[in-house]
VEXGULUM-505809 format. One record per atom (N, C-alpha, C, O): residue number from 1; atom name; z, y, x. Coordinates in steps of 0.02 Angstrom, whole numbers, plus 50000, padded with zeros to 5 digits. Example, Ala and Ser with C-alpha at 12.3 -4.5 7.8 and 13.67 -1.06 7.14 Angstrom:
# VEXGULUM-505809
i,at,w,v,u
1,N,50390,49716,50660
1,CA,50390,49775,50615
1,C,50390,49835,50660
1,O,50423,49834,50712
2,N,50354,49888,50642
2,CA,50357,49947,50684
2,C,50394,50002,50645
2,O,50402,50057,50670
This chain:
# VEXGULUM-505809
i,at,w,v,u
1,N,56122,54196,59503
1,CA,56068,54170,59462
1,C,56068,54208,59397
1,O,56120,54216,59365
2,N,56011,54232,59376
2,CA,56006,54270,59314
2,C,56018,54224,59255
2,O,56006,54163,59258
3,N,56041,54254,59201
3,CA,56052,54215,59140
3,C,55988,54182,59117
3,O,55987,54125,59095
4,N,55933,54219,59123
4,CA,55869,54191,59102
4,C,55851,54130,59144
4,O,55829,54079,59116
5,N,55859,54134,59209
5,CA,55844,54076,59252
5,C,55891,54018,59236
5,O,55870,53961,59232
6,N,55955,54034,59226
6,CA,56004,53982,59210
6,C,55986,53948,59144
6,O,55987,53886,59140
7,N,55969,53987,59094
7,CA,55949,53958,59030
7,C,55886,53917,59036
7,O,55881,53863,59007
8,N,55838,53942,59073
8,CA,55774,53907,59082
8,C,55785,53840,59119
8,O,55757,53789,59100
9,N,55826,53841,59171
9,CA,55841,53780,59207
9,C,55878,53730,59163
9,O,55864,53670,59165
10,N,55926,53754,59124
10,CA,55964,53710,59079
10,C,55916,53678,59028
10,O,55919,53618,59017
11,N,55873,53718,58997
11,CA,55825,53692,58948
11,C,55779,53640,58980
11,O,55761,53591,58947
12,N,55760,53651,59042
12,CA,55715,53606,59076
12,C,55749,53541,59097
12,O,55721,53487,59090
13,N,55810,53547,59123
13,CA,55843,53490,59155
13,C,55888,53449,59108
13,O,55896,53389,59118
14,N,55916,53480,59057
14,CA,55963,53445,59014
14,C,55933,53383,58981
14,O,55966,53331,58979
15,N,55872,53386,58954
15,CA,55844,53325,58924
15,C,55836,53268,58975
15,O,55846,53210,58958
16,N,55817,53285,59036
16,CA,55810,53233,59088
16,C,55877,53201,59104
16,O,55882,53140,59111
17,N,55928,53243,59111
17,CA,55995,53217,59126
17,C,56019,53174,59068
17,O,56046,53120,59079
18,N,56008,53197,59007
18,CA,56028,53158,58948
18,C,55992,53092,58943
18,O,56021,53042,58922
19,N,55928,53090,58963
19,CA,55890,53027,58961
19,C,55918,52976,59010
19,O,55904,52916,59004
20,N,55957,52998,59059
20,CA,55988,52953,59108
20,C,56058,52933,59085
20,O,56094,52899,59122
21,N,56078,52953,59024
21,CA,56144,52935,58998
21,C,56200,52979,59025
21,O,56258,52959,59023
22,N,56183,53038,59049
22,CA,56232,53084,59079
22,C,56232,53151,59042
22,O,56184,53167,59006
23,N,56285,53189,59052
23,CA,56290,53257,59025
23,C,56279,53306,59082
23,O,56305,53296,59137
24,N,56241,53359,59069
24,CA,56233,53413,59117
24,C,56292,53459,59110
24,O,56299,53493,59059
25,N,56335,53461,59160
25,CA,56397,53500,59157
25,C,56389,53570,59184
25,O,56417,53618,59158
26,N,56350,53577,59237
26,CA,56346,53642,59270
26,C,56282,53647,59311
26,O,56257,53598,59338
27,N,56256,53708,59314
27,CA,56199,53724,59357
27,C,56217,53788,59395
27,O,56242,53836,59366
28,N,56205,53787,59460
28,CA,56218,53848,59500
28,C,56165,53853,59555
28,O,56148,53803,59587
29,N,56140,53913,59565
29,CA,56095,53926,59621
29,C,56131,53973,59669
29,O,56150,54028,59650
30,N,56140,53950,59730
30,CA,56175,53989,59780
30,C,56128,54002,59839
30,O,56085,53961,59855
31,N,56137,54059,59871
31,CA,56100,54074,59932
31,C,56143,54055,59992
31,O,56201,54075,59997
32,N,56114,54015,60035
32,CA,56148,53994,60097
32,C,56102,54016,60154
32,O,56054,53982,60172
33,N,56119,54074,60182
33,CA,56075,54104,60232
33,C,56010,54123,60198
33,O,56010,54159,60148
34,N,55955,54099,60225
34,CA,55889,54113,60195
34,C,55868,54061,60144
34,O,55818,54070,60109
35,N,55907,54009,60138
35,CA,55889,53955,60092
35,C,55928,53961,60027
35,O,55982,53990,60024
36,N,55900,53932,59976
36,CA,55934,53928,59911
36,C,55953,53856,59899
36,O,55918,53809,59918
37,N,56010,53847,59865
37,CA,56034,53780,59848
37,C,56044,53778,59772
37,O,56080,53819,59744
38,N,56011,53731,59740
38,CA,56020,53719,59668
38,C,56069,53662,59662
38,O,56054,53605,59680
39,N,56129,53677,59635
39,CA,56181,53626,59626
39,C,56182,53608,59552
39,O,56190,53651,59508
40,N,56176,53543,59539
40,CA,56177,53517,59471
40,C,56236,53468,59467
40,O,56240,53420,59505
41,N,56281,53480,59419
41,CA,56339,53437,59410
41,C,56329,53397,59346
41,O,56316,53425,59293
42,N,56336,53331,59352
42,CA,56326,53285,59295
42,C,56389,53242,59288
42,O,56427,53233,59335
43,N,56398,53215,59228
43,CA,56454,53171,59215
43,C,56439,53132,59151
43,O,56390,53145,59117
44,N,56482,53084,59135
44,CA,56478,53047,59072
44,C,56548,53024,59055
44,O,56595,53032,59093
45,N,56555,52994,58996
45,CA,56620,52969,58975
45,C,56647,52915,59022
45,O,56707,52906,59028
46,N,56602,52879,59055
46,CA,56623,52826,59101
46,C,56615,52846,59174
46,O,56625,52804,59218
47,N,56598,52909,59187
47,CA,56586,52931,59255
47,C,56514,52917,59275
47,O,56477,52887,59237
48,N,56496,52940,59333
48,CA,56428,52930,59359
48,C,56432,52897,59427
48,O,56466,52921,59472
49,N,56397,52841,59434
49,CA,56398,52807,59500
49,C,56341,52833,59543
49,O,56299,52871,59521
50,N,56341,52812,59606
50,CA,56291,52837,59653
50,C,56220,52820,59633
50,O,56174,52860,59645
51,N,56209,52762,59603
51,CA,56142,52744,59582
51,C,56117,52791,59527
51,O,56060,52813,59528
52,N,56161,52807,59479
52,CA,56142,52853,59425
52,C,56127,52922,59453
52,O,56079,52955,59432
53,N,56168,52944,59500
53,CA,56157,53010,59530
53,C,56091,53012,59568
53,O,56055,53061,59564
54,N,56076,52959,59604
54,CA,56012,52955,59641
54,C,55953,52955,59592
54,O,55903,52989,59604
55,N,55959,52917,59537
55,CA,55905,52915,59488
55,C,55894,52983,59456
55,O,55837,53006,59450
56,N,55947,53016,59436
56,CA,55940,53081,59403
56,C,55915,53133,59454
56,O,55877,53178,59435
57,N,55936,53127,59515
57,CA,55913,53173,59568
57,C,55837,53168,59577
57,O,55803,53219,59582
58,N,55812,53107,59579
58,CA,55739,53096,59586
58,C,55701,53125,59526
58,O,55649,53157,59534
59,N,55728,53113,59466
59,CA,55695,53138,59405
59,C,55695,53214,59404
59,O,55645,53245,59386
60,N,55752,53245,59422
60,CA,55756,53318,59422
60,C,55710,53348,59475
60,O,55676,53398,59462
61,N,55708,53317,59533
61,CA,55665,53341,59587
61,C,55592,53340,59566
61,O,55555,53388,59578
62,N,55571,53285,59535
62,CA,55501,53279,59513
62,C,55485,53332,59460
62,O,55432,53364,59463
63,N,55531,53343,59413
63,CA,55519,53393,59361
63,C,55516,53463,59390
63,O,55474,53503,59371
64,N,55561,53478,59436
64,CA,55561,53544,59467
64,C,55498,53556,59509
64,O,55472,53612,59511
65,N,55473,53503,59541
65,CA,55412,53509,59581
65,C,55351,53526,59538
65,O,55305,53559,59561
66,N,55351,53502,59476
66,CA,55293,53515,59433
66,C,55298,53579,59393
66,O,55252,53596,59355
67,N,55353,53616,59401
67,CA,55361,53680,59366
67,C,55374,53735,59417
67,O,55381,53722,59477
68,N,55378,53797,59393
68,CA,55395,53853,59438
68,C,55465,53880,59422
68,O,55480,53938,59435
69,N,55508,53837,59394
69,CA,55575,53859,59374
69,C,55616,53886,59432
69,O,55660,53928,59421
70,N,55603,53863,59493
70,CA,55640,53886,59551
70,C,55599,53937,59592
70,O,55620,53957,59646
71,N,55542,53957,59566
71,CA,55501,54004,59603
71,C,55465,53970,59660
71,O,55463,53909,59664
72,N,55436,54011,59703
72,CA,55394,53985,59757
72,C,55433,53970,59821
72,O,55409,53932,59863
73,N,55493,53998,59829
73,CA,55530,53989,59891
73,C,55560,53919,59897
73,O,55565,53882,59848
74,N,55579,53902,59958
74,CA,55611,53837,59971
74,C,55681,53836,59941
74,O,55715,53888,59936
75,N,55702,53777,59923
75,CA,55770,53767,59898
75,C,55790,53694,59910
75,O,55748,53651,59921
76,N,55855,53682,59908
76,CA,55882,53615,59915
76,C,55915,53597,59848
76,O,55952,53637,59820
77,N,55901,53537,59824
77,CA,55932,53512,59762
77,C,55991,53468,59781
77,O,55984,53420,59819
78,N,56049,53483,59752
78,CA,56109,53442,59761
78,C,56133,53421,59692
78,O,56145,53463,59649
79,N,56140,53356,59682
79,CA,56164,53329,59619
79,C,56229,53292,59633
79,O,56232,53251,59679
80,N,56280,53307,59594
80,CA,56345,53274,59604
80,C,56386,53273,59540
80,O,56362,53292,59486
81,N,56447,53250,59547
81,CA,56494,53247,59491
81,C,56543,53306,59496
81,O,56544,53340,59547
82,N,56584,53317,59444
82,CA,56627,53375,59444
82,C,56680,53378,59499
82,O,56706,53431,59513
83,N,56697,53322,59529
83,CA,56748,53322,59581
83,C,56816,53303,59555
83,O,56826,53298,59495
84,N,56862,53293,59600
84,CA,56927,53266,59583
84,C,56969,53314,59542
84,O,57001,53292,59494
85,N,56970,53376,59558
85,CA,57012,53424,59522
85,C,56970,53468,59476
85,O,56968,53529,59482
86,N,56936,53434,59431
86,CA,56889,53470,59387
86,C,56925,53512,59335
86,O,56979,53496,59311
87,N,56892,53567,59317
87,CA,56916,53609,59262
87,C,56896,53575,59197
87,O,56842,53546,59191
88,N,56940,53580,59148
88,CA,56926,53554,59082
88,C,56907,53613,59038
88,O,56949,53657,59025
89,N,56845,53615,59016
89,CA,56820,53672,58978
89,C,56800,53654,58907
89,O,56809,53693,58861
90,N,56773,53595,58898
90,CA,56748,53575,58834
90,C,56789,53517,58807
90,O,56824,53483,58844
91,N,56783,53505,58741
91,CA,56820,53452,58708
91,C,56809,53385,58743
91,O,56856,53347,58754
92,N,56746,53370,58761
92,CA,56731,53305,58793
92,C,56766,53298,58860
92,O,56782,53242,58881
93,N,56778,53354,58895
93,CA,56814,53351,58959
93,C,56886,53328,58948
93,O,56911,53288,58987
94,N,56918,53352,58896
94,CA,56986,53332,58881
94,C,56988,53258,58861
94,O,57033,53222,58881
95,N,56939,53236,58821
95,CA,56936,53166,58801
95,C,56929,53121,58863
95,O,56961,53069,58867
96,N,56888,53142,58910
96,CA,56878,53103,58971
96,C,56940,53103,59015
96,O,56948,53059,59058
97,N,56984,53151,59005
97,CA,57044,53157,59047
97,C,57105,53124,59016
97,O,57160,53132,59042
98,N,57096,53087,58961
98,CA,57153,53051,58931
98,C,57183,53005,58985
98,O,57147,52971,59020
99,N,57248,53006,58990
99,CA,57288,52967,59038
99,C,57287,52998,59108
99,O,57312,52968,59155
100,N,57259,53058,59115
100,CA,57259,53092,59179
100,C,57313,53146,59180
100,O,57332,53172,59127
101,N,57337,53162,59239
101,CA,57384,53216,59248
101,C,57345,53281,59254
101,O,57297,53286,59292
102,N,57366,53332,59215
102,CA,57329,53395,59211
102,C,57377,53453,59219
102,O,57433,53452,59193
103,N,57356,53505,59255
103,CA,57394,53566,59261
103,C,57366,53617,59211
103,O,57307,53635,59214
104,N,57408,53639,59165
104,CA,57389,53685,59113
104,C,57417,53754,59127
104,O,57474,53761,59149
105,N,57377,53805,59116
105,CA,57401,53874,59114
105,C,57393,53895,59042
105,O,57338,53896,59015
106,N,57449,53912,59011
106,CA,57450,53928,58941
106,C,57448,54003,58930
106,O,57465,54042,58975
107,N,57428,54024,58870
107,CA,57420,54095,58854
107,C,57484,54136,58866
107,O,57481,54192,58891
108,N,57541,54107,58849
108,CA,57603,54146,58858
108,C,57625,54150,58931
108,O,57679,54175,58946
109,N,57582,54127,58977
109,CA,57597,54133,59048
109,C,57632,54072,59077
109,O,57642,54069,59138
110,N,57650,54025,59036
110,CA,57683,53964,59061
110,C,57633,53920,59097
110,O,57573,53919,59082
111,N,57659,53882,59145
111,CA,57620,53832,59180
111,C,57653,53765,59167
111,O,57714,53759,59167
112,N,57612,53715,59155
112,CA,57638,53650,59135
112,C,57596,53596,59167
112,O,57534,53600,59167
113,N,57628,53546,59196
113,CA,57593,53488,59223
113,C,57613,53429,59178
113,O,57672,53412,59172
114,N,57563,53398,59148
114,CA,57577,53344,59100
114,C,57518,53296,59098
114,O,57463,53312,59119
115,N,57532,53236,59072
115,CA,57481,53184,59065
115,C,57453,53187,58993
115,O,57492,53188,58945
116,N,57388,53188,58987
116,CA,57357,53189,58920
116,C,57363,53119,58889
116,O,57340,53070,58918
117,N,57393,53116,58830
117,CA,57400,53053,58795
117,C,57346,53043,58742
117,O,57320,52988,58735
118,N,57331,53097,58706
118,CA,57284,53091,58650
118,C,57252,53159,58638
118,O,57283,53211,58648
119,N,57189,53158,58615
119,CA,57152,53219,58602
119,C,57122,53215,58532
119,O,57096,53162,58512
120,N,57126,53269,58494
120,CA,57092,53274,58430
120,C,57057,53341,58426
120,O,57052,53376,58476
121,N,57032,53359,58368
121,CA,56993,53421,58362
121,C,57033,53485,58372
121,O,57005,53536,58393
122,N,57099,53484,58358
122,CA,57140,53544,58363
122,C,57176,53552,58430
122,O,57193,53608,58450
123,N,57188,53496,58464
123,CA,57226,53501,58527
123,C,57241,53433,58556
123,O,57204,53385,58545
124,N,57296,53430,58594
124,CA,57312,53367,58627
124,C,57387,53355,58629
124,O,57427,53401,58626
125,N,57403,53292,58634
125,CA,57472,53270,58644
125,C,57478,53253,58718
125,O,57437,53218,58747
126,N,57531,53279,58749
126,CA,57541,53268,58821
126,C,57611,53240,58833
126,O,57656,53248,58793
127,N,57618,53208,58891
127,CA,57683,53184,58913
127,C,57701,53223,58976
127,O,57664,53222,59026
128,N,57759,53256,58974
128,CA,57783,53294,59031
128,C,57829,53248,59071
128,O,57879,53224,59045
129,N,57812,53234,59134
129,CA,57853,53188,59174
129,C,57925,53212,59179
129,O,57939,53272,59184
130,N,57971,53164,59179
130,CA,58041,53180,59188
130,C,58054,53200,59260
130,O,58021,53177,59307
131,N,58103,53244,59269
131,CA,58121,53269,59335
131,C,58194,53250,59349
131,O,58237,53257,59305
132,N,58208,53227,59409
132,CA,58276,53211,59432
132,C,58311,53164,59383
132,O,58366,53178,59360
133,N,58279,53107,59368
133,CA,58310,53056,59327
133,C,58305,53068,59252
133,O,58327,53025,59213
134,N,58278,53123,59230
134,CA,58271,53136,59159
134,C,58210,53099,59132
134,O,58163,53085,59168
135,N,58214,53084,59067
135,CA,58158,53049,59035
135,C,58100,53097,59024
135,O,58108,53157,59017
136,N,58040,53068,59024
136,CA,57981,53107,59008
136,C,57985,53129,58935
136,O,58015,53096,58893
137,N,57955,53187,58920
137,CA,57953,53213,58852
137,C,57881,53223,58830
137,O,57836,53230,58872
138,N,57871,53224,58765
138,CA,57803,53235,58739
138,C,57800,53304,58707
138,O,57850,53332,58686
139,N,57739,53330,58704
139,CA,57729,53397,58676
139,C,57658,53401,58648
139,O,57612,53368,58673
140,N,57650,53441,58599
140,CA,57585,53454,58569
140,C,57560,53521,58595
140,O,57598,53570,58595
141,N,57498,53525,58618
141,CA,57468,53587,58641
141,C,57404,53599,58602
141,O,57360,53556,58601
142,N,57399,53656,58570
142,CA,57337,53673,58534
142,C,57287,53700,58585
142,O,57306,53733,58633
143,N,57223,53686,58574
143,CA,57171,53712,58620
143,C,57175,53788,58624
143,O,57162,53816,58677
144,N,57192,53820,58570
144,CA,57195,53893,58568
144,C,57249,53920,58615
144,O,57246,53978,58634
145,N,57297,53879,58634
145,CA,57352,53901,58677
145,C,57337,53891,58752
145,O,57377,53911,58794
146,N,57281,53861,58768
146,CA,57264,53844,58838
146,C,57218,53897,58867
146,O,57164,53909,58840
147,N,57240,53928,58922
147,CA,57196,53974,58960
147,C,57152,53935,59008
147,O,57093,53949,59015
148,N,57183,53886,59042
148,CA,57148,53850,59095
148,C,57182,53781,59102
148,O,57243,53775,59096
149,N,57141,53730,59116
149,CA,57168,53663,59128
149,C,57127,53631,59184
149,O,57066,53634,59184
150,N,57163,53600,59230
150,CA,57130,53568,59288
150,C,57163,53501,59301
150,O,57224,53495,59305
151,N,57120,53449,59308
151,CA,57144,53381,59325
151,C,57176,53382,59393
151,O,57153,53416,59439
152,N,57230,53345,59400
152,CA,57265,53339,59464
152,C,57251,53270,59494
152,O,57250,53220,59458
153,N,57241,53268,59558
153,CA,57229,53204,59592
153,C,57295,53169,59603
153,O,57344,53200,59624
154,N,57297,53105,59588
154,CA,57357,53064,59598
154,C,57339,53007,59646
154,O,57304,52960,59627
155,N,57362,53012,59707
155,CA,57347,52960,59756
155,C,57398,52903,59754
155,O,57381,52847,59773
156,N,57458,52916,59730
156,CA,57512,52866,59734
156,C,57537,52843,59666
156,O,57593,52820,59662
157,N,57497,52848,59615
157,CA,57519,52828,59549
157,C,57529,52753,59548
157,O,57486,52715,59569
158,N,57587,52731,59525
158,CA,57605,52660,59524
158,C,57600,52633,59454
158,O,57649,52605,59428
159,N,57543,52640,59422
159,CA,57534,52617,59354
159,C,57477,52567,59353
159,O,57419,52585,59366
160,N,57493,52504,59337
160,CA,57441,52453,59338
160,C,57389,52463,59284
160,O,57336,52432,59286
161,N,57404,52506,59235
161,CA,57356,52520,59182
161,C,57314,52582,59198
161,O,57277,52606,59155
162,N,57318,52607,59258
162,CA,57282,52668,59276
162,C,57207,52654,59282
162,O,57184,52630,59333
163,N,57171,52670,59229
163,CA,57099,52657,59229
163,C,57061,52707,59271
163,O,57001,52700,59280
164,N,57096,52759,59296
164,CA,57062,52812,59333
164,C,57072,52808,59408
164,O,57046,52850,59445
165,N,57108,52757,59432
165,CA,57123,52753,59503
165,C,57058,52751,59544
165,O,57051,52787,59593
166,N,57012,52708,59525
166,CA,56949,52703,59561
166,C,56909,52767,59555
166,O,56876,52788,59603
167,N,56912,52799,59495
167,CA,56877,52862,59484
167,C,56904,52916,59532
167,O,56865,52955,59560
168,N,56971,52920,59541
168,CA,57000,52969,59586
168,C,56977,52956,59658
168,O,56962,53003,59694
169,N,56974,52892,59678
169,CA,56952,52877,59746
169,C,56879,52898,59755
169,O,56862,52926,59807
170,N,56837,52885,59705
170,CA,56767,52906,59709
170,C,56762,52981,59712
170,O,56723,53008,59751
171,N,56802,53017,59670
171,CA,56802,53090,59671
171,C,56823,53116,59739
171,O,56794,53165,59764
172,N,56874,53086,59770
172,CA,56896,53107,59835
172,C,56841,53096,59887
172,O,56831,53138,59931
173,N,56805,53040,59881
173,CA,56749,53027,59926
173,C,56694,53078,59916
173,O,56664,53102,59964
174,N,56680,53095,59852
174,CA,56629,53146,59837
174,C,56648,53212,59869
174,O,56605,53246,59898
175,N,56712,53231,59864
175,CA,56735,53295,59893
175,C,56726,53294,59969
175,O,56704,53344,59997
176,N,56742,53238,60002
176,CA,56734,53234,60074
176,C,56660,53239,60093
176,O,56643,53272,60142
177,N,56616,53207,60054
177,CA,56544,53211,60069
177,C,56519,53282,60061
177,O,56477,53304,60100
178,N,56544,53319,60010
178,CA,56523,53387,60000
178,C,56546,53431,60059
178,O,56509,53475,60081
179,N,56607,53419,60083
179,CA,56633,53459,60138
179,C,56594,53447,60202
179,O,56584,53492,60243
180,N,56571,53384,60211
180,CA,56533,53367,60272
180,C,56462,53396,60270
180,O,56433,53410,60323
181,N,56435,53405,60209
181,CA,56366,53430,60202
181,C,56359,53502,60222
181,O,56304,53530,60219
């Protein structure tokens, strides 16, 4: 997808997504055989449920039908959430991942798996799980030191305060639905 088309689609669709209380995270146009697929990824601080996704999908479809943003050829619109093992790219992504286990690749080449405890403008405080009976430790990571960060799925977390357990199950269901499609 050309930068111009990407920018034009973002300008067109972002206000509609925002009006539904969601953030537009990603837009991608892929060719699948002779057909094109427009994939739109949305999210919010509280996640997006199926009703919200259906509502935003209808709104985006109507807007795209009344414009020529996708050109004259046929295409399929797919609207979904970032998925279970989402990349953390923006500050809001880290805030949404508080209390989640994340795999970090740091600039100095180190790899670290830790739970995000707190996020501020400069970086984050994380808890590194203890290994072989050792206690967990905490560490400060500056955003400038992070090359890449990806949420890890936890199916067996035994924490009654885990506010993300249902979110992980929904993300896993979303991934299965995408694979079946």
